[in-house]
C-alpha positions in Angstrom: -7.3 -24.3 4.0 -6.7 -27.5 5.8 -4.0 -28.3 8.7 -1.9 -30.5 6.2 -1.4 -26.7 4.1 0.0 -24.9 8.0 3.7 -25.4 8.5 4.3 -26.9 12.0 1.8 -26.2 15.2 1.8 -29.9 15.6 0.8 -29.9 19.4 -2.0 -27.4 18.8 -3.2 -29.3 15.4 -3.4 -32.6 17.7 -5.4 -30.5 20.8 -8.1 -29.4 18.0 -8.6 -32.4 16.2 -9.2 -34.2 19.5 -11.7 -32.0 20.8 -14.0 -32.7 17.5 -13.0 -36.2 18.1 -14.3 -36.7 21.9 -17.1 -33.9 21.2 -16.0 -31.4 23.5 -15.6 -28.5 21.0 -16.1 -25.3 23.2 -19.0 -23.0 21.9 -16.8 -20.1 22.4 -13.0 -20.1 21.8 -9.9 -17.5 21.6 -7.3 -18.6 19.2 -4.2 -15.8 20.8 -0.8 -15.4 19.5 1.6 -13.0 18.3 1.4 -11.7 14.6 2.2 -13.7 11.9 1.6 -17.4 14.0 -0.7 -18.5 11.6 -3.9 -18.2 13.9 -6.3 -17.3 11.6 -5.1 -20.5 9.4 -5.7 -22.6 12.2 -9.0 -21.5 13.0 -10.4 -21.3 9.5 -9.0 -24.9 8.7 -10.5 -25.8 12.6 -13.8 -24.7 11.3 -13.5 -26.8 8.0 -12.9 -30.0 9.6 -15.7 -29.4 11.9 -18.0 -28.9 9.4 -16.3 -31.6 6.8 -18.8 -34.6 5.9 -16.0 -37.0 5.4 -13.2 -36.3 8.0 -10.7 -38.5 8.8 -8.4 -38.8 12.2 -5.9 -35.9 11.0 -7.7 -33.5 8.4 -10.8 -32.6 6.5 -11.0 -34.7 3.4 -11.3 -31.5 0.9 -13.5 -33.2 -1.7 -17.0 -33.4 0.7 -19.5 -30.4 -0.4 -18.7 -28.5 2.3 -14.8 -28.4 1.7 -15.0 -27.3 -1.6 -17.2 -24.4 0.0 -14.9 -23.8 2.4 -12.2 -23.5 -0.2 -14.1 -20.6 -2.0 -15.1 -19.1 1.6 -19.0 -19.2 0.8 -20.2 -22.0 3.0 -23.6 -20.6 4.3 -22.7 -21.9 7.9 -19.4 -20.0 8.0 -19.8 -16.2 8.9 -16.9 -13.4 9.1 -16.6 -10.5 11.2 -13.6 -8.2 11.2 -12.3 -4.9 11.1 -14.0 -2.3 8.5 -14.2 1.5 8.3 -16.7 4.2 7.6 -17.5 6.3 4.7 -16.5 4.4 2.0 -19.3 2.2 1.5 -21.6 3.1 4.4 -21.5 5.3 7.1 -22.6 2.6 9.7 -20.7 -0.2 8.2 -20.5 -4.1 9.1 -18.4 -6.9 7.7 -20.6 -7.9 5.0 -19.9 -4.5 3.1 -16.9 -5.8 2.3 -17.1 -9.6 2.4 -16.5 -9.9 -1.6 -13.0 -8.2 -1.1 -12.6 -10.0 2.2 -12.7 -13.7 0.8 -10.6 -12.6 -2.3 -8.0 -11.4 0.3 -8.4 -14.6 2.5 -8.4 -16.8 -0.5 -5.0 -15.5 -1.3 -3.2 -16.0 1.9 -4.5 -16.8 5.4 -0.9 -15.1 6.8 -1.6 -11.4 7.1 -2.1 -8.3 9.6 -4.4 -5.7 9.8 -2.1 -3.2 7.9 -2.3 -5.7 4.7 -6.4 -5.8 4.9 -6.4 -1.9 5.3 -4.2 -1.5 2.4 -6.4 -3.8 0.1 -9.5 -2.1 1.0 -7.4 1.4 0.2 -8.6 3.1 3.5 -6.6 6.0 3.4 -6.5 8.0 6.5 -8.9 5.7 8.2 -8.6 3.2 11.3 -10.5 -0.3 11.0 -13.2 -1.2 14.0 -15.4 -3.8 14.5 -18.5 -1.0 14.8 -22.0 -1.1 17.1 -23.7 -1.9 14.1 -21.9 -5.4 13.2 -23.8 -7.0 16.5 -27.2 -6.8 15.5 -25.7 -8.4 12.1 -24.4 -11.4 14.4 -27.1 -11.9 16.2 -29.5 -11.7 13.1 -27.2 -14.6 11.6 -26.6 -16.6 14.5 -30.7 -16.8 15.5 -31.3 -18.7 11.9 -30.9 -22.3 11.7 -27.8 -24.0 10.3 -28.1 -24.6 6.1 -25.9 -27.4 5.7 -23.7 -28.3 8.8 -24.3 -29.3 12.2 -22.8 -25.9 13.4 -23.1 -22.2 12.3 -19.6 -21.0 12.5 -18.8 -17.5 13.3 -15.2 -16.1 12.8 -14.2 -12.7 14.5 -10.7 -11.6 13.1 -9.2 -8.7 16.0 -11.9 -8.9 18.7 -9.5 -6.2 20.5 -10.9 -3.8 17.6 -14.0 -4.6 18.5 -16.2 -1.2 19.9 -17.5 -1.5 23.5 -21.1 -1.0 22.6 -20.6 -4.4 20.1 -18.9 -6.6 23.1 -21.9 -5.3 25.5 -24.4 -6.4 22.7 -22.7 -10.4 22.2 -21.8 -10.9 25.4 -25.1 -12.4 26.5 -25.0 -14.6 22.9 -21.5 -15.6 23.4 -22.3 -16.6 27.2 -25.4 -18.4 26.2 -25.2 -19.1 22.4 -28.1 -20.5 20.2 -27.7 -24.6 20.1 -25.1 -25.7 17.7 -23.2 -22.3 17.4 -19.6 -21.8 17.3 -17.3 -18.6 18.4 -13.9 -18.5 17.0 -12.1 -15.1 18.1 -8.6 -14.6 16.4 -6.4 -12.2 18.6 -3.3 -10.8 18.5 -3.1 -8.9 21.4 -5.5 -10.9 23.8 -4.7 -8.2 26.8 -6.3 -5.8 24.7 -9.8 -8.1 24.5 -12.8 -6.5 26.8 -12.5 -8.9 29.8 -15.8 -9.8 29.8 -15.3 -11.5 26.4 -12.3 -12.8 27.1 -13.5 -14.4 30.4 -16.5 -16.3 28.1 -14.0 -17.7 25.7 -11.8 -20.9 26.0 -8.2 -19.6 25.4 -6.3 -21.5 22.4 -2.6 -20.2 22.6 -0.5 -20.1 19.5 3.0 -19.9 19.4 5.0 -18.3 16.9 6.4 -20.5 14.2 10.0 -21.8 14.1 12.5 -20.6 11.5 12.5 -24.0 10.1 8.5 -24.0 9.6 9.1 -20.4 8.0 12.1 -21.6 5.7 10.0 -24.8 4.1 6.7 -22.9 3.5 8.6 -19.8 1.6 10.8 -22.6 -0.1 7.9 -24.4 -1.5 5.3 -21.4 -2.2 8.2 -18.9 -3.9 10.7 -21.4 -5.2 13.8 -19.9 -3.2 16.9 -21.3 -2.9 17.6 -22.7 0.4 20.0 -20.0 1.6 18.1 -17.3 0.9 14.7 -18.9 2.7 16.8 -19.4 5.6 18.3 -16.1 5.7 14.0 -14.3 5.5 13.3 -17.3 7.7 15.9 -16.0 10.3 14.9 -12.2 9.8 11.1 -13.0 9.9 11.8 -14.5 13.6 8.9 -16.3 13.8 6.4 -14.1 12.1 5.4 -16.0 8.6 3.8 -12.4 7.7 7.0 -10.3 7.2 8.4 -13.3 5.7 6.0 -13.2 3.1 6.3 -9.6 2.7 9.9 -9.8 2.2 9.6 -12.2 -0.4 6.6 -10.0 -2.2 6.7 -6.8 -1.2 9.9 -5.2 -0.5 8.4 -1.5 -1.1 6.6 -1.1 2.1 10.0 -2.0 4.4 12.3 -0.4 2.3 9.9 3.1 2.9 9.8 2.4 6.6 13.3 2.5 6.7 13.7 5.3 4.5 11.4 7.0 6.4 13.4 5.8 10.0 16.8 6.9 8.2 15.6 10.6 7.5 14.1 10.9 11.0 17.5 9.7 12.6 19.6 11.7 10.4 17.8 15.1 10.9 17.5 14.1 14.5 21.4 14.0 14.7 21.6 17.3 12.8 18.9 18.8 14.6 17.7 20.1 11.0 14.0 21.5 12.4 13.0 22.7 8.9 13.6 19.2 7.5 11.8 17.5 10.5 9.0 19.6 9.9 8.8 18.5 6.4 9.0 15.0 7.5 6.8 15.1 10.0 4.5 16.6 7.4 4.8 13.3 5.0 4.3 11.2 7.6 1.2 12.8 8.4 0.0 12.3 4.8 0.4 8.9 4.9 -2.7 6.4 6.4 -3.0 6.2 10.0 -2.8 2.1 9.6 0.7 2.9 8.2 1.5 5.5 10.2 0.9 2.8 13.0 3.2 0.4 10.7 6.3 2.7 10.6 5.8 3.0 14.5 6.1 -0.8 14.5 8.7 -1.2 12.4 10.8 1.6 14.1 10.4 -0.2 17.7 11.8 -3.4 16.1 14.8 -1.4 14.7 15.4 -0.2 17.4 15.7 -3.7 19.4 17.8 -4.9 16.9 20.2 -2.0 16.9 20.5 -2.1 21.2 21.3 -6.1 20.1 24.4 -4.5 18.1 25.5 -2.5 20.6 25.3 -5.2 23.2 27.6 -7.2 20.9 24.7 -9.6 20.5 25.3 -10.3 16.6 27.5 -13.3 17.4 25.0 -14.9 19.1 22.6 -14.5 16.5 20.4 -12.5 18.5 20.2 -9.8 15.7 17.5 -9.9 12.9 18.3 -7.5 10.4 18.0 -7.4 6.2 20.7 -6.4 4.4 19.9 -3.1 4.1 18.6 -2.9 7.4 22.1 -4.4 8.4 23.9 -1.8 6.3 22.4 0.9 7.8 22.5 -0.4 11.1 26.1 -1.1 10.9 27.2 2.6 11.2 23.7 3.5 13.0 23.9 1.3 16.4 26.5 3.4 18.2 23.4 5.8 18.9 21.5 3.6 20.7 22.3 2.1 24.0 21.0 1.3 27.7 20.3 4.9 28.4 17.9 6.0 25.3 16.5 3.0 24.4 13.7 3.1 27.1 12.9 6.6 26.3 12.8 6.5 22.9 10.5 3.4 22.8 8.2 5.0 25.4 8.0 8.2 22.8 7.4 5.7 19.8 4.5 3.7 21.8 3.0 7.2 22.9 2.9 7.9 19.3 1.1 4.8 18.6 -1.6 5.6 21.1 -2.1 8.9 20.1 -2.7 7.8 16.4 -5.0 5.1 17.4 -6.8 8.1 19.6 -7.4 10.0 16.1 -5.0 12.7 17.3 -3.2 15.5 14.7 -0.4 13.3 12.9 1.1 16.6 12.1 1.7 17.6 15.9 1.9 14.0 16.6 5.3 13.3 14.3 6.8 16.8 15.0 6.7 16.4 18.5 8.5 12.7 18.5 10.9 14.3 15.9 11.8 17.1 18.1 11.9 14.5 21.5 14.3 12.5 19.3 16.6 15.1 18.9 17.4 15.3 22.4 17.4 11.6 23.0 19.4 10.4 20.0 22.9 12.2 20.8 
């Protein structure tokens, strides 16, 4: 992954390139932006540019020994930390337990989210975390001298998933790292990163993609017509990961839509027996899939509120065809009186799932509250 392969982000690329040319590369940087903004792709391109043996003013060469190894993600001075799970490969897991799967996953596309990664390693009901055991591995790796490049580079994806014990062990190293060591933290929710880690990093803000950037990328990658690419880009609303999912995998979005429709239909009818069955079905899915459903539901509620407020003409509604068909009849049920309590309940469910609460109880409680709020 080099800068030329990443659509848009001209200003951010310029700043990153300048920092290398002027030899002002901060030892700890936080690439922060919303899901699907390309922050991971930019971190990879930046790391590759720093290590490139024949870099130009605008990009890495792509042909030197370093670039070839970066393309395969096997450079000996490039290290990764990312959320993993307990039990499948180790009871005290570290990222290296999943390194082979990670390389194959990232090589397919640098635009992904946690749910995509968890699905790729088939986690079941587990949640991804960066566990305390990771800290010792990081310290051990970065204590060694560089093999080939000037810098040892550690990319930490989603530091907000870092266990408190991991963060505490890393504080000293991030503040005073070994010579020629670079930390690149890639976060989707910087407000959830432990403040002591946050304060030790230089912030690199990454904005969402423009619709035009996503449209161009999808047109070139999937060879789809302009109108279809433009429609998907508009619905993606700056999230290139969502655009890719809409092109590659409609099943996940359709499954979430069907679950949402069932919840609302049974709640409207106050069909408690069906709601119990619905909650049991939701509980049978993995926790990452459950959180993905909540995120989907919050987005769909927002779009239906926009419809209720007559914002379709102002192009402030971002719905796919199936979502639009459903919302055409459903949106009168969402208004300014119930949108806040509904959103609060969904956010509470998300928090309880993250805390490993009993999924059956959590979703049944949600369903019963929705019956009161939806009418």
